[in-house]
C-alpha positions, 0 to 999 in steps of 0.5 A: 506342147501347144502351138499357141502364140503369146499375145503381143504386149500392148503399150498403152497411152497414159491415162488422163492428161490431154497435154501428153503428145509425141513429136515424130521426126522422120528419117526421110521427109514425107515419110508416111505411117499410121495415116500421117505424112511427116515433114522434115521438121517433124510433127507433134501429135496429141496422144488423145488424137491417136489410137493405141494401134497408131501409137504402136505403129509410130513407135515401132517404125524404124524410119521414125524417131518418136519423142514424148513431149508435153503441149499446152492444154487445149482451150475450152469453150468455157475459157473462150466464153469468158473472153470479151468480144471484140468491138467492131468499129463502124464509120 
């Protein structure tokens, strides 16, 4: 019999939509994991801002509650360019 370890099953982030995020709520305010400090009210992080390793660290940490959520899509440069510039009033 060989003594080889089975590779850990990787959870991967859903492909595509940049509006996918996780709301991470700590069981103790100020708890830190995966490069983030979590305030008492929790922190919403877009999946596009997390590596697979960070997401796994958050999801497997018993001191954190991780809830999948959807957030508004980020504004694009094209959308900003379409807005009229505010006029400055000089006296």
